[in-house]
C-alpha positions, 0 to 999 in steps of 0.5 A: 756703410756696409758693402751690399752685394747684389746679383748682377743684371743679366746684361752684365753677366752676358757681357762677361760670358761673351768676353771672358772665354776668349782666352780659352777659345783662342788657346784651343784654336791656336794649339789643340791638346788632349781635350781636342783629341778623339779616339779613332779606333781601339786596336782589337787584336791580341797579336798587336802588343808592341805596336811601333809605326803607324801609317794610313791608306790614301782613303783612310779606310786602312791603318797600318801598324807593325810590331817591333824588335824581333817579333812577327814579320807581319804588317797589319792592315786594320779596318773597321773597329780596329780589327785586322783586315789583312796582314802582309807577311814579310820574310822571316828574320827581317824584323831585327828591330822594326821601328817605323813605317811610312805609306807614300805616293811616288812620282810614278803614281804608285803607292808604296810602304816603307818599313824601317828596320832602324832600331838598335835591337839592343836587348836581342843583341846583348842576349846573343852577345853581339856587338852594336849594330852596324847595318840597318835596313829599309824595306819597300813594297807596294801598298795592298788594295784597301779591299784586301783581306786575309794574309798576302805576300808583298809585291815588289819587295826591295830591301836597302841596307843603311849604314851611318857615314860617321862609322858609329855602331849601335845607334838607335832610331825610331823615326823614319821619314819618306818624302812623298814623290821623291821617296827620299829617306831620312832617319831621326835617331832617338836620344834619351838624354835631356842634354842630347838632341836628336839628329836628322840623317839623310840617305842618298836620294836614290837608294841602291838595293845592291850596296850600302847606302850611307846615312849622312848628317843633315841636321845635327840638332833637332829640338826633340828628345826621345823621338819615337816616330814621324811622317810627312804629310800626304802632299809633303808640305809638312813633317811631324816628329813625335815623342812621348807627349808632344808632336813637333811639326815643321813646314817644308819650304821648297822641298828642302827638308834639311833647311826647313827642319832648322826652323822652329817647329810648332808643338802640338800636345798629344793625349796621354798614352801607355807608351806613345810610338807612331804618328802619321797625318790623316789623308786630308792633312787636317789632323795627326793619328798616334798609336801606342804600345800595349794590348787594346790601345786606342789610336787617337786623332789629334786636330792640328792648330790653324797655323798648321791646318791651312795653306802655307802661311806667308812669312816675312823674309828671314822668319821661320815657320814655327813658333819662334816668330810673330805674335804669340796667340796665347799671350794675345788671348791672355791680354784680351781675357784680362781686358774683358775681366776688367771691363766686367768687374767695372760693370759690376762695381758700377751697378753695385754703387748705383744700387747703393 
C-alpha cells in the first residue's frame, strides 16, 4: 500500500515547536555570539582611525578611546551618537605605542584612567634604526567629569616606567589590566604564533614614579593568541582578555588574579570587526563593549552568558570557574533537542498510521 502523507494536526506541530527550539534557545542563553550583539555607537570623528583601547565612564555616558603607535596624544571622550565630546591632551611624544586603557575607581574613592604605552613600536623604531624597546610606560590621570566638553589637560598626571624582569627587549603587548580598588597593574603580551600563548606579567603592587617598575611573570601561559585588549569588571570580580574574534572571561577568586587566570576561561564569541582591538565591561557588568581600528567603526555591546552575568557561581572544591568543569550546556541542549525531535516524529508517524 502506498504511503500517504497528511498534514500533521495543529497539536502535533505545536508540540514540535514547543520542544525543537530548545537546543537553539539553550545555546543562546549559554554562550551569546554575534546574533546577540548590538551596535551601541558608531564612531563619528575622522581623527579616530587607529583606535586601540576602550574604556567607559562609571555612568556609561562617555566612552574613552585613543590612537596607537606614534599618533596623536589625545584621549577621546565620546558622547552621544559616537561624537567626540572632549579630548584629554597628554604630553607631546608620550605616545610611543599606546595600546590599551582602563578606567577604574581606587580605594580612595577617586576614578582614574590608566593608559598603557606598552606596544613594541616596531615600525617606528625600525624606521629610526633603533633596537628593540626596553622600557615601557603607564600613564595615570584623574578621570574628567562626564559633563566635560572641549579640550582639557590631565589632572594628577603620573608616568610610571615598566621593564620586563627577564631582560627581553622588543616584547609587544596590547593588553593592560588594572585591578579596581588596588590599582594593581598587569600586562598581557601579544603572540601571533599558534604554538605560543600569551603570558600575564605583574607590576609591583605599588608603582614607583621615580624608578623602574619590573614586570614579573605571573602566569606563563594563557589560552589567548593575539591578545589585543583587556579589562577588569567594575567590581573586579571578573577579567576579560580579547583577541580578534573571541573574548576570554575569568572569575577572580579572593582577589588572587594570577591564580584565577590559571583556570579555564569562559569564551564569548565576538562580532566580526575590521580589526578588533579594545574591550571593556559595561558599567553594570552585564555585557562587554568592543571596538575596532578603522574610520567610522561601530562599538558593539555583547551580552554575557548567564554563567558570567550573575553572582559568583558556587563550585565544588577543585573545580575551575571556566568551561572545563560541570555539565556542558550545549550538549544538554542537543540531547533535549534530539529527544524532542524523536517525540515529534513519533507523533507524526502515529497520526499517519491512524489515518491509513
